[in-house]
N, C-alpha and C positions, 0 to 999 in steps of 0.2 A: 433613362432608367439606369440605376447602378447595378452592375452584375459582378458576381464573384466567380472566378474560373478555378476549377479543381482538377488536378491531374494526379495520376498514380501509376506506378509500375511495380511489379514484383520481379524477382530474379528470373522467373520463367518468361514473363512478359517481355523483358528486355531482349530476349533471344529472338523474339518475333520481329520480322521485318516490318517497318512502318508503325511500330507500336511504342516508340521511345517517348520520353517526356518532352523532348523538343518538338517532336511531330505533333503531339497533343497540344502543346502550348501554342505553336504557330497557328494551328487550325482554329483553336478557340479564340485567339486574339483577332484573327481575320473575320471569324463568324460574328463576334461582337461589333467589330468595326462596320461590317455590312449593315447591321441593324441600327447603328448609331448609338450603341450603348456605352456608358462610361464604366471602365474596368476598375474594380476596387480590390485592393489586397493590403492588409495591415502588416504583413510580414516584411521586415526590413530588407530592402534591396531586391524585392521580387514583385512581379506583376500577376502571378498566379499562386494559388495554394498548391504546393507540390510535395508529395510523399514519394520518396525514392527508395525502392526495395522493401515495400510493405505489402503483405498479403491482403487480398480482398476479404478474407475471413477475420481479419484482426481490426477491431475498432479503435484500438489504442495507437492511433497514428498522430504524430505531432501536428501536421498541417490540417488534418480533418478536425482535430479538437480545436485548433485555432479558428477554423472556419465556423464551427458551431458556436464558439464563444462570440465571434463577431455577429453571427446571425441573431443570437439572443439579445444583442444590443442594437439590432436594426441598422446595421451598417450598410446593407445593400438590399436590393429588391428581388434578385433572382440568382439562383445557383446554376451554373452551366458546366456540364461535363462532356467529355469526348464520347464516352459510351456508358451505358447504364452500370455495367459491372465495375467501372472505375470507382464508384461510390461504395459499393459493397457486393459481395458474392453470396451473402447469407440473406435469405428472404426475411427472416425475423428482424435482423438488424436494419435492412433496407426499409421495411415498412415502418419501423420505429423512427428512423431518421425522417422519412417523408411525413409522418404524422406530426413530428415536432416542428419541422420546417413549415408545414401547412398551418399549424396553430400560431406560428409567429407572423403569418401573413406574407411569407416569402415564397416565390415561385421556384419551380425546379424544371430543368429541361436538359435533354440529351441532344447534342449537336448533330450526331450522325444517325439518330433514330427518331421517328416521329412520335415521341412520347413526351408529355409534360403533365403538370398537375393543374392545369387551368380548366379541365373538363372532366366529367365523370368517366367518359370513354377512355381518356388518356390515363386516368388513375387505374382503371381496370387493366389496360394494356401494360402499365408499369408493373403491376402485381404479377401478371403472367410472365413478363420478361424476367422479373426477379426470381420466379420459380425456376426458370431455365438457367439463370446464373448460379443458383444454389445447386441445381442438378450437375452443372459443370464442375463446381467446386467439389461435390461429393465424388465425382468421377476421378478428380485429381487425387483425392484422398485414397481412393481404391487403387490407384496406380502407384502411389507413394508407399503405402503400407507393405505390399509384397517386396518392394525394393529394400525397405528397412529390414525385413525378415532375412533376405539374402545377405545383406550387409552384416547382420549379427552372426549368422552362421559362418561367415568368413572371418569372424573375430573383430569386426569393425565396431568401435565404441560409438554408441548413439547418444549424442549430446555433448558436443565439444566444449560448451561453456561450463559444464559441471563435471569435470574429471574428479573422481573420488580422492580424498586425502591420502597422500602417499604415492600418487601417480600424477602424471601430466599427459596431456593429449598431443600426440604427434600427428599433425594434420596431413603430412605427406603420405604416411602409411595407414592413417585412420585408426591407429591403435594406441593403447595406453603404454606409457613408459614409466619406469620407476623413478620417483623423485627421491634422491639419496637422503636428504635431511629429513623429509617427512616420513620416509620408510623406516628410518631409525626410530622415530617416535612411535610409529605403529607397532614395531616389534617390542618396544619397551612397555607399551600399554598391555599387550598380550602377556608378557612375562610378569608384570606386576599383578594382573588380575588372576592369573593361574596360581601365583604364590599366595593369594589370599587378600590382596588389597581391593577394597570396594571401588566401584565406579566413581563415587563422590570423592574419595580420597585421591584417586588418580587425577581427577579433574583439578582438585586442589593442589596437587603436586605441580602441575604445569601452570596453574594460576600463580602460585608463589614464585615460580621461576620466571614469570613474565613472558612466557612463550605464547604468541598469539596464534589463533587459528588462521586459515588461509584468508578469511574475510577481514582479518584484523581484530576480531573479537576474542573473547575468552573461551577456554575449554569448559564444557559443561557436561552434566551426567548423560543426557540423551546423545550427545555427540560421541562420547566414549562407548556407550552401549551400541550405537549404530556401527562403529568400527568393529566391535567384537562379534557382530552378527552378519557382516557382509562377506559373501563368498568371493567377492572381487579380489580379495587378498590371497585367494588360493589360485589365482590365475584364471578364474572362470568368469564368463559374462552371463548374467541372469537378466533377461529382458522381458518386458510386458507383464510384470508381476502385478502392477496396479494401474489404474486408469481413473480419469475424471468422468463421472456419470453425469452427462449434460441434461439428463431428464429428472435429476433429483438434486435439489439445492440444500445447502447446509442451513441449520436453524439460525435465523436472523442474519443470514449471509449477505454481505455487501458486495456490490459489483456482480461478477459471475457467481461466486459462492457455490460452485459445484462440489458434490461429495467425492472424496478420493476413496475408491473402493478396490477390493481385491478382485483380480481376474480369476476365472475358472482355471484350475491347475493345468488343464489340457492346453491352455493357450500360452502358458509360460515357456519360454525358450531358454535352455541352459546349454552353454557351449564351453567345454573345458579347454585348458591349455591355449588360451588366446593371447596371453601376455605373461610376463615374468611374475611369478608369485612372490609375495613378501612373507607369508606365514605358511608353516607346514600344516598338513592335514591333521596331524596329531594334536598340535597346539590349538587349532581351530575347533576341533571336536571337544577338547577338554574345556575350552572357554565357553562353548555353547552349553555343555552339560552343567557347568557352574551357574550360568545365567538362568537356566530353567529352575535349578534348585533354589537359587536365591531370590527368585521373583516373588513379590508380595502383592496382595490385593490392594487396590487404591482406596483412599478414604472416601466414604459415602458422604456427600455434602447435602446441604439444604438446596432447594431449588435456586437456580442461579440469580433470579431477580431479587432475592432477599438482600444480597450484598449490593446495595445501591451505590456504594462509594468505591467499589473495586475499580482499579485503574487510575485513581487520583490520590489515594492515600499513600504516603511515602514515609519511610523510616527516617527520622531526623538524625539517627546515629550512624547508620551505614549507607543510607541512600537507596536501599532496596524498596520494593513495593510491599505494601501490606495486603495480604490475600485473605479471602474469606475461608474459614474452617468452621467445623462444629465440634462441640465438646459436651460430654455427658455431665450434667450438673447434679443429677439425682440418680444414683445407681439403683435405688429401689423402684422408682417409677420409670426409669430409663428416659427421663426428660433430657432433651438436648437443647443447647443454646448456640446461636451464631456468634462467632468471634472474628476479629481481624488479627492476623499474626504476621510478623515480618518474614518475608520469603527467605531470608538468610538463615533462619533457624534450622538447625540440622545439617548445615554445610560446615564441615570441620574447619576449613581454611578461612572462613569469615567469622570473626569474633564480634558478635552483636548481643548486647545485654538488654536491649529495649523490650519492654513488656508488651504482651498481647492486650487487646482491649475488646470488650464486648461490643457488639453491633449497636445495642441500645444506648450504651454510654457515649459512643462517638457520634451516633446519629443526633443525640440531644444537643451536643456542642455545635454540630454543623447546622442544625435547624435554628439555633440561636443567631447564627450569622445570616442565614437566609431570611429570618424574621426582620432583621435590620434592613435588608435590601427591600423586602416586601413593603415595609412601612415607608419607604422613601422612593417609591416608583414615580412620585410626582416630579422628581428631579428629571426624569426622562422627558416629561412634557415641557419643562422649562428649557431643556437642551434639545428639544425636538428638531428645530431647524438645523442645528449643527450636526446632529446624528444623521438626518436625512441626506445632508450635503456630503458628509463623510462617507456614507454608505453607497450613495448612488454614483459617485465619481471615483474611479481608481486612483490611487496615489501616483503622482507623476514619477516618483522615484521608481516604482515598479515598472512603469511603462518604459522609462529610460533604460533600466536594467535589461528589460526584454529586448529592446532594440540593440543594445550592446552585445548580448548573447547571440542574437540572430546574425549580427555582423561577424562575430568570431566564428560561428558555425559555417558561414559562407566562405570565410578565409580558409578554414580547415578543409572543406570540400575541395577548394582550389588546390591546396597543398597536396592532397591525396591524388588528385588528377596529375599534378606536376611530377610527383615522385614516380607514379606509374609510367608516365611518358619517358622519364629518364631511364627507367628499367627496361622498357620496351625497345629503347634505342641503344641498349647495351652500354649506357654511360655510367651505370653503377652496378655493383655485383648483387647477387641474390641475398646474401646475408645482410648487407646494408639496407637493401630494399625492405626486407622483412622486419628489421628493427624499426625503421622509420614508419613503415605502414602500420605496425602494431601500436606505436606511440600515438600516431594520428587517429587511429581507430578508437583507442581508449579515450582520447581527448574528445572525439565526436560524441561518444556515448555520454560522457560527463556533461557536455554542453547541452545535449538533448534532455538530460535529467534536470539540469538547472532551469532550462526553458519551461519545462512542464511544471516545476515547482513554482516559478514566478506566475505562470498562468493561473495556477490554483489559488495563489494569494490574491490575484486580481478578482477571480471569481468569488472568493470568500468575501472580499470587500464589497462587491456589488450585491451580494445576496444578504448582507447583514441587516437590511431593513426588515426583511421577512423574519429573520432570526430574532430581532428585537421584539416584533409584534407577537410572535409565537411564544416567546418566553414570558412576556407580560401577561398574556392570556393564561398561561400555565400557572404562574405565581398567584394570580387572582383566583383561580379555581381552587387552590389549596385552602382558601378561607372556608369554603363550604364543605370540602371533603378531604380534610387533612390526613385521615387514617384509612382511606379507601385502599384496600390491598390491590385492587385492579390498577391502581396508579403506579405500582412498583416499577414497571418497565419504563414508564414516562419519567418517573423520578430519576431513575438511573441515567437516562438519556440527558435530562436537563442538568443533572449534577455536573456532567462533563461540559455543558454549555456555560454554566456559571463559574465553575472552578477550573483553574489550570492544575493546581496541586494543593494538597493539604499534608502538612508534616506533623508526625506524631512523636512525642517523647514522654515516656512514663504515663501512658494512657490519656494524655491531654494534647490538644492542638497547640503547638507552639508557634506556628506560622502558616500562612496560607496565601495563595496567589489567585486573584480573581480576573476573569475576562472583562473587558469593557462591553457595555456601559455599566455593568453591575458593580465594578470596582468604584466607579464614581458615585453610585447610589449608596454603597456602603460607607465610603469616606464622608459623604455629606451627612449620613445618619450619625456617624460617630462624632462629627463636629457638633451636631445638635445635642447629642447625649452629654458631651463634655461641658457644654455651656448651660444645660438645663438644670434647674434646681430640683426637678422631679426624678432625676436619674442619679444613681450611685455609681461612681467609678472607683474601682478598687485597684490600687497600685500592685504591681507584681514584684515579689522578692527578687533579689539579685540572682538567685539560682535559676530563675525562669526569665532571665533578661531578654532572651530571644523572642519572647512573646510580648508584644507592645502593651496590651491591656486586655482586661476582661470587662465586658459590659453586661449590665443587668438592665434589660429593656423594660421601660415603663409600659403599662397597659395602654392600648390604643385610645381608650376613653380619656386617660390622663393626658395624653398628647393632644 
């Protein structure tokens, strides 16, 4: 029997004697050897799936996701862990994992506990143990939260990864320190706004200067407004203002999708004079007063699912997105109509003259393209074997890239261990150690992000058979119910499946990019239209040279 071994430690677990990754690995390997099982692991250079420094309440763990990926592809018959809580400390996540593993026909066993999924009694015991693991995790949260409160009251910044713009985090004293270059910009922002410059013009000023934000992107209105409203620039810490409500999900939320809600004012902690201020109280109060006075009500839109093409419509002139808006077309009857407009409109520093387009007009052009695809679905049947082969087997290129990244990550971990050993033996000074450790740590994060991206590509590849079938069924359904309003949400979803992007110029589609295999269907349909005597092909004037052609589809009976 093929068995996959999974190990995990968090920072707290590492402090416990006998709970290290190596102890878990050695025990599990010996356990598998005693039963004569073959150990399987697809991670390059490893014999176990290992997550180092990840909480049991976090499901986004690289090795765990790789384990589940291999489980879905039936690479092994049993998952073996050292203890139940190594897999998850949350009962909901644990039961979800066990249910998926069971549906795949794969067993699960804890090496140090008499629990497995081969019997109903074992399943019940696992659920009871999972409840205990979740209880322990909740107790950990209860112990951590008071410590965070004490830290805030001492002026310690909570969240070292997200120091506000204008400051940087000093890990040694756990406080914020002024970043001179960014602090200068913060002061300029307050001065410009108080003197009468709008947030959009301020954003445009730094946009034109080419000054990037800390993440490397551009300054934008919301970023400027957030700076003008944050008490952190007064030298004050404000903590626990908002939280994620895990009992309420966002509308159409993907993944966790929890709502971010305001806490009761009594739970908010404000601590003044914790770090050096950048802005005076007078300037902050004046800016806040102006913000309240200048605030306007947002535009009331149609229900969101009317805009079936939002997210894929692009401006061919400036590259911005086309967004859905509504406009009154009859002031007497108050009749309103949905439109799409370039998102750059109203931003002074971006000059874009591209016209808005009604939703009806652009929908008609898009459905002409979809009609060509729909009438050529037979191409999928002709290419069926190739599609199935292409979708069921991941591209070797991705697999090789994944192995290369795994090897680089392993080398990175070894380098981090080596640099720490040099520091612990007083062979290098603290400053050099911190510089090297930070570089290696950033490299490790980047490698883990790359590995996750490649894994997602392989998953997308293997799932494409179901995608093809689902889209075929959807396009066929449109023949019987093309105007059904209940299909709005489905249409919006499948537009993103069919199209990568659609570019608009002067209210017309000038170019578009399709996903496969729909691109093949469209190209085959256009070949037929070009050669058919029953189809008229109209050449495009030089002014619209970027659009290849306009097709007038013949009726299906004529075909």
